[in-house]
Z-matrix of the N, CA and C atoms (Angstrom, degrees):
N
C 1 1.452
C 2 1.536 1 108.89
N 3 1.308 2 116.43 1 140.40
C 4 1.455 3 120.36 2 179.95
C 5 1.523 4 111.17 3 -83.66
N 6 1.321 5 116.68 4 163.39
C 7 1.486 6 120.68 5 177.31
C 8 1.521 7 110.05 6 -58.69
N 9 1.304 8 115.85 7 -42.48
C 10 1.480 9 120.25 8 -178.76
C 11 1.530 10 110.40 9 -58.01
N 12 1.334 11 116.67 10 -41.97
C 13 1.449 12 120.37 11 179.65
C 14 1.537 13 110.52 12 -66.56
N 15 1.328 14 116.53 13 -42.72
C 16 1.444 15 119.34 14 179.31
C 17 1.523 16 111.83 15 -64.91
N 18 1.319 17 116.65 16 -38.61
C 19 1.483 18 119.83 17 176.07
C 20 1.518 19 109.51 18 -64.54
N 21 1.346 20 116.19 19 -45.56
C 22 1.457 21 120.85 20 179.48
C 23 1.526 22 113.64 21 -58.95
N 24 1.294 23 117.11 22 -34.44
C 25 1.480 24 121.40 23 -179.51
C 26 1.528 25 111.85 24 -85.41
N 27 1.344 26 117.17 25 -2.56
C 28 1.465 27 120.46 26 178.64
C 29 1.497 28 115.31 27 77.57
N 30 1.330 29 117.96 28 15.77
C 31 1.437 30 120.49 29 178.94
C 32 1.527 31 112.36 30 -86.56
N 33 1.331 32 114.97 31 -26.20
C 34 1.457 33 122.17 32 -178.15
C 35 1.502 34 108.93 33 -131.48
N 36 1.330 35 117.10 34 146.81
C 37 1.451 36 121.88 35 176.22
C 38 1.512 37 110.02 36 -115.48
N 39 1.282 38 114.83 37 145.84
C 40 1.456 39 122.01 38 178.18
C 41 1.521 40 107.71 39 -108.10
N 42 1.341 41 116.82 40 135.71
C 43 1.454 42 118.31 41 173.72
C 44 1.516 43 108.65 42 -145.36
N 45 1.313 44 114.97 43 158.51
C 46 1.468 45 120.54 44 -174.18
C 47 1.523 46 109.33 45 97.21
N 48 1.335 47 114.55 46 175.16
C 49 1.461 48 119.68 47 179.70
C 50 1.531 49 110.23 48 -134.30
N 51 1.312 50 112.51 49 158.86
C 52 1.471 51 119.11 50 174.10
C 53 1.517 52 111.44 51 58.31
N 54 1.329 53 115.08 52 -132.50
C 55 1.460 54 120.03 53 -177.40
C 56 1.526 55 111.54 54 -76.09
N 57 1.343 56 115.97 55 -9.44
C 58 1.463 57 118.82 56 -178.61
C 59 1.509 58 113.40 57 -94.06
N 60 1.314 59 118.58 58 15.55
C 61 1.470 60 121.20 59 179.59
C 62 1.504 61 110.01 60 -65.26
N 63 1.345 62 115.19 61 134.51
C 64 1.448 63 121.13 62 177.84
C 65 1.533 64 107.71 63 -129.07
N 66 1.317 65 113.64 64 156.37
C 67 1.471 66 120.17 65 178.37
C 68 1.496 67 109.16 66 -123.24
N 69 1.342 68 115.79 67 135.87
C 70 1.457 69 120.29 68 174.61
C 71 1.525 70 107.97 69 -135.90
N 72 1.337 71 114.15 70 164.43
C 73 1.454 72 117.62 71 175.61
C 74 1.543 73 108.76 72 -63.49
N 75 1.307 74 116.68 73 149.84
C 76 1.464 75 121.62 74 -173.80
C 77 1.513 76 114.07 75 -69.05
N 78 1.306 77 115.36 76 159.41
C 79 1.449 78 122.47 77 176.20
C 80 1.547 79 110.15 78 -57.82
N 81 1.368 80 114.39 79 -38.30
C 82 1.431 81 120.50 80 -179.49
C 83 1.547 82 110.46 81 -60.26
N 84 1.326 83 117.15 82 -41.05
C 85 1.463 84 120.88 83 178.66
C 86 1.546 85 109.87 84 -62.71
N 87 1.309 86 116.46 85 -49.28
C 88 1.481 87 119.12 86 -177.87
C 89 1.539 88 110.93 87 -64.21
N 90 1.307 89 117.12 88 -32.29
C 91 1.468 90 120.14 89 175.95
C 92 1.537 91 108.88 90 -66.72
N 93 1.315 92 117.19 91 -42.82
C 94 1.462 93 122.67 92 -178.49
C 95 1.550 94 110.91 93 -61.18
N 96 1.320 95 117.57 94 -40.10
C 97 1.462 96 121.28 95 -178.85
C 98 1.543 97 111.42 96 -91.78
N 99 1.323 98 116.83 97 9.56
C 100 1.467 99 124.03 98 177.70
C 101 1.512 100 112.45 99 56.95
N 102 1.321 101 115.65 100 47.88
C 103 1.487 102 121.70 101 176.86
C 104 1.528 103 108.94 102 -134.41
N 105 1.342 104 116.38 103 51.83
C 106 1.470 105 119.90 104 -177.47
C 107 1.511 106 113.08 105 -62.40
N 108 1.356 107 115.80 106 -31.90
C 109 1.474 108 119.37 107 178.54
C 110 1.520 109 111.70 108 -65.56
N 111 1.331 110 117.60 109 -33.77
C 112 1.463 111 121.31 110 178.46
C 113 1.523 112 110.77 111 -64.96
N 114 1.337 113 116.38 112 -36.13
C 115 1.476 114 119.82 113 177.36
C 116 1.510 115 110.72 114 -62.07
N 117 1.350 116 115.27 115 -49.95
C 118 1.474 117 119.38 116 -179.14
C 119 1.529 118 110.46 117 -59.01
N 120 1.325 119 117.44 118 -43.01
C 121 1.462 120 120.89 119 -179.91
C 122 1.518 121 111.81 120 -61.77
N 123 1.347 122 115.74 121 -43.09
C 124 1.484 123 119.58 122 -178.80
C 125 1.510 124 111.33 123 -70.61
N 126 1.314 125 117.35 124 -39.85
C 127 1.442 126 121.48 125 -178.32
C 128 1.526 127 112.15 126 -70.28
N 129 1.310 128 113.87 127 -34.59
C 130 1.464 129 119.00 128 -178.96
C 131 1.526 130 112.11 129 89.32
N 132 1.272 131 116.21 130 179.95
C 133 1.459 132 121.91 131 -178.30
C 134 1.547 133 108.91 132 -93.82
N 135 1.303 134 115.40 133 154.20
C 136 1.479 135 118.94 134 178.69
C 137 1.516 136 109.74 135 -76.74
N 138 1.301 137 115.17 136 166.57
C 139 1.460 138 123.88 137 -175.40
C 140 1.520 139 112.51 138 -55.16
N 141 1.324 140 116.64 139 -46.76
C 142 1.472 141 120.48 140 -176.84
C 143 1.529 142 110.40 141 -66.72
N 144 1.303 143 118.18 142 -37.01
C 145 1.447 144 121.36 143 178.01
C 146 1.530 145 109.96 144 -65.20
N 147 1.319 146 116.16 145 -42.23
C 148 1.478 147 119.72 146 178.61
C 149 1.523 148 110.34 147 -63.49
N 150 1.312 149 118.38 148 -41.34
C 151 1.470 150 121.27 149 177.75
C 152 1.503 151 109.76 150 -64.56
N 153 1.342 152 118.68 151 -39.11
C 154 1.478 153 120.74 152 179.92
C 155 1.527 154 110.56 153 -64.62
N 156 1.342 155 117.04 154 -38.95
C 157 1.450 156 120.03 155 177.75
C 158 1.540 157 111.86 156 -64.49
N 159 1.330 158 116.20 157 -41.94
C 160 1.462 159 119.35 158 177.63
C 161 1.539 160 110.55 159 -62.94
N 162 1.328 161 115.46 160 -46.37
C 163 1.482 162 119.96 161 179.82
C 164 1.487 163 111.61 162 -61.48
N 165 1.312 164 118.48 163 -40.22
C 166 1.447 165 123.17 164 178.26
C 167 1.552 166 110.59 165 -60.63
N 168 1.318 167 115.15 166 -45.18
C 169 1.478 168 120.17 167 178.63
C 170 1.528 169 111.15 168 -62.44
N 171 1.338 170 115.25 169 -43.74
C 172 1.475 171 119.45 170 179.99
C 173 1.526 172 110.37 171 -62.72
N 174 1.338 173 116.93 172 -43.10
C 175 1.470 174 120.13 173 179.58
C 176 1.534 175 112.88 174 -66.59
N 177 1.306 176 115.33 175 -37.54
C 178 1.468 177 118.71 176 178.85
C 179 1.512 178 112.53 177 -69.04
N 180 1.311 179 117.17 178 -19.84
C 181 1.471 180 122.39 179 -179.45
C 182 1.512 181 111.09 180 -115.41
N 183 1.296 182 115.90 181 33.25
C 184 1.483 183 121.45 182 -175.50
C 185 1.513 184 112.38 183 -60.99
N 186 1.323 185 118.74 184 -32.15
C 187 1.456 186 121.57 185 -176.60
C 188 1.526 187 112.25 186 -70.66
N 189 1.306 188 116.73 187 -39.76
C 190 1.469 189 119.57 188 -176.32
C 191 1.522 190 112.85 189 -103.88
N 192 1.335 191 118.30 190 -11.24
C 193 1.453 192 121.28 191 -176.76
C 194 1.524 193 111.20 192 78.07
N 195 1.316 194 115.51 193 165.00
C 196 1.461 195 122.03 194 -177.88
C 197 1.526 196 111.05 195 -123.93
N 198 1.287 197 116.07 196 127.22
C 199 1.475 198 122.43 197 175.05
C 200 1.522 199 109.31 198 -83.66
N 201 1.307 200 115.87 199 157.38
C 202 1.458 201 121.69 200 178.46
C 203 1.510 202 110.19 201 -58.05
N 204 1.340 203 116.90 202 -38.17
C 205 1.462 204 121.90 203 179.56
C 206 1.541 205 111.09 204 -55.28
N 207 1.344 206 114.97 205 -41.89
C 208 1.498 207 118.89 206 178.63
C 209 1.517 208 110.49 207 -68.38
N 210 1.329 209 116.23 208 -39.68
C 211 1.466 210 119.93 209 -177.96
C 212 1.522 211 110.70 210 -64.81
N 213 1.335 212 116.09 211 -32.09
C 214 1.445 213 119.81 212 176.21
C 215 1.516 214 111.79 213 -68.77
N 216 1.347 215 117.01 214 -28.14
C 217 1.455 216 121.45 215 177.50
C 218 1.533 217 110.25 216 -72.98
N 219 1.345 218 116.67 217 -28.06
C 220 1.477 219 120.51 218 177.73
C 221 1.516 220 109.97 219 -65.12
N 222 1.322 221 116.55 220 -37.82
C 223 1.475 222 122.77 221 -177.53
C 224 1.543 223 110.56 222 -123.08
N 225 1.314 224 118.69 223 70.14
C 226 1.451 225 120.10 224 -172.76
C 227 1.523 226 114.84 225 -65.92
N 228 1.324 227 118.75 226 -17.83
C 229 1.457 228 120.96 227 179.94
C 230 1.537 229 112.34 228 -78.13
N 231 1.350 230 116.13 229 -13.24
C 232 1.466 231 119.44 230 -178.94
C 233 1.497 232 111.50 231 -99.14
N 234 1.334 233 114.32 232 153.05
C 235 1.485 234 120.44 233 176.83
C 236 1.524 235 109.52 234 -75.99
N 237 1.321 236 114.99 235 167.46
C 238 1.464 237 120.45 236 177.02
C 239 1.517 238 110.30 237 -58.93
N 240 1.329 239 117.16 238 -43.45
C 241 1.480 240 119.99 239 179.71
C 242 1.524 241 111.85 240 -62.07
N 243 1.325 242 116.31 241 -39.84
C 244 1.477 243 119.25 242 179.63
C 245 1.522 244 110.77 243 -65.03
N 246 1.317 245 118.12 244 -42.05
C 247 1.465 246 121.65 245 178.10
C 248 1.504 247 109.99 246 -64.53
N 249 1.342 248 117.50 247 -42.98
C 250 1.469 249 120.89 248 178.67
C 251 1.514 250 111.67 249 -60.65
N 252 1.325 251 116.90 250 -38.67
C 253 1.485 252 119.25 251 177.97
C 254 1.520 253 112.05 252 -64.99
N 255 1.328 254 116.11 253 -40.31
C 256 1.459 255 119.13 254 178.34
C 257 1.540 256 110.85 255 -66.45
N 258 1.305 257 116.63 256 -40.07
C 259 1.464 258 121.86 257 176.85
C 260 1.534 259 109.33 258 -62.37
N 261 1.317 260 117.44 259 -43.53
C 262 1.467 261 120.64 260 179.03
C 263 1.524 262 110.77 261 -61.98
N 264 1.316 263 117.28 262 -36.66
C 265 1.468 264 119.96 263 177.81
C 266 1.532 265 110.47 264 -66.01
N 267 1.323 266 116.02 265 -43.30
C 268 1.468 267 119.72 266 177.99
C 269 1.531 268 110.79 267 -60.95
N 270 1.321 269 116.23 268 -39.40
C 271 1.473 270 120.82 269 178.51
C 272 1.529 271 109.91 270 -66.07
N 273 1.310 272 117.42 271 -44.77
C 274 1.455 273 122.08 272 -179.72
C 275 1.528 274 111.09 273 -62.87
N 276 1.311 275 116.98 274 -33.24
C 277 1.463 276 123.22 275 178.11
C 278 1.542 277 111.93 276 -76.66
N 279 1.336 278 116.53 277 -5.83
C 280 1.466 279 120.75 278 178.42
C 281 1.516 280 113.74 279 78.10
N 282 1.351 281 117.77 280 21.29
C 283 1.445 282 120.02 281 -177.66
C 284 1.533 283 112.19 282 -94.51
N 285 1.308 284 118.39 283 -21.93
C 286 1.450 285 122.40 284 179.15
C 287 1.502 286 111.64 285 -139.55
N 288 1.310 287 117.36 286 161.68
C 289 1.467 288 121.80 287 173.55
C 290 1.503 289 108.65 288 -141.08
N 291 1.350 290 115.12 289 164.18
C 292 1.435 291 121.63 290 -174.96
C 293 1.522 292 111.21 291 -119.24
N 294 1.331 293 115.45 292 142.57
C 295 1.446 294 120.71 293 172.24
C 296 1.520 295 106.12 294 -121.53
N 297 1.288 296 116.99 295 125.15
C 298 1.456 297 121.79 296 -179.48
C 299 1.547 298 111.86 297 100.69
N 300 1.315 299 114.26 298 -176.58
C 301 1.455 300 120.68 299 -178.46
C 302 1.530 301 107.98 300 -141.23
N 303 1.304 302 113.49 301 171.46
C 304 1.461 303 122.81 302 -177.95
C 305 1.538 304 112.43 303 54.20
N 306 1.329 305 116.82 304 -151.58
C 307 1.459 306 116.73 305 -176.36
C 308 1.548 307 113.40 306 -78.52
N 309 1.319 308 116.38 307 -3.36
C 310 1.459 309 120.46 308 175.03
C 311 1.495 310 112.11 309 -86.49
N 312 1.331 311 118.92 310 -6.17
C 313 1.456 312 123.97 311 -178.88
C 314 1.516 313 110.80 312 -61.39
N 315 1.324 314 116.46 313 143.72
C 316 1.451 315 123.53 314 177.35
C 317 1.530 316 110.28 315 -119.35
N 318 1.301 317 117.08 316 137.13
C 319 1.448 318 123.03 317 179.46
C 320 1.520 319 109.72 318 -103.68
N 321 1.328 320 116.19 319 136.51
C 322 1.445 321 123.49 320 -179.93
C 323 1.511 322 110.94 321 -130.28
N 324 1.340 323 117.70 322 152.87
C 325 1.472 324 120.12 323 175.28
C 326 1.519 325 111.54 324 -69.04
N 327 1.294 326 117.32 325 143.45
C 328 1.468 327 121.08 326 -177.99
C 329 1.520 328 110.17 327 -68.76
N 330 1.332 329 118.45 328 -37.39
C 331 1.458 330 121.82 329 -179.62
C 332 1.528 331 108.05 330 -108.83
N 333 1.320 332 120.03 331 96.24
C 334 1.463 333 121.66 332 -174.26
C 335 1.518 334 114.25 333 -68.16
N 336 1.327 335 119.93 334 -11.05
C 337 1.468 336 122.22 335 -179.70
C 338 1.513 337 114.11 336 -79.03
N 339 1.349 338 115.90 337 -22.03
C 340 1.463 339 119.32 338 -172.90
C 341 1.518 340 111.39 339 -103.75
N 342 1.350 341 115.97 340 137.89
C 343 1.456 342 119.24 341 176.93
C 344 1.525 343 110.28 342 -102.42
N 345 1.327 344 117.62 343 -26.60
C 346 1.464 345 120.37 344 -178.60
C 347 1.514 346 110.60 345 -76.85
N 348 1.342 347 117.16 346 140.96
C 349 1.454 348 119.94 347 179.94
C 350 1.502 349 113.32 348 -68.89
């Protein structure tokens, strides 16, 4: 059976785009075998949840700032480029700002009074 057929029958799910497309067993399968948590772990978190985790870490470390290296530890399943893109989105949204350059740069929350993302 081809991947397309398996996806069509709902046995397998496709996620990601372009060359990053991945296939995993469907949510329905994991529900049937009573391992719903395994599905979530394999599928990963959505983009907005990842950004919220990064923002939470940055806000919790507002006094000392957060380096990219730390932010990569918050989301270990993502590549450096993926974390940098999420950070760039947060910056574009006006939620964080950077002081410094290169790997010595520190990220801070834009509104230092708020702890909630």
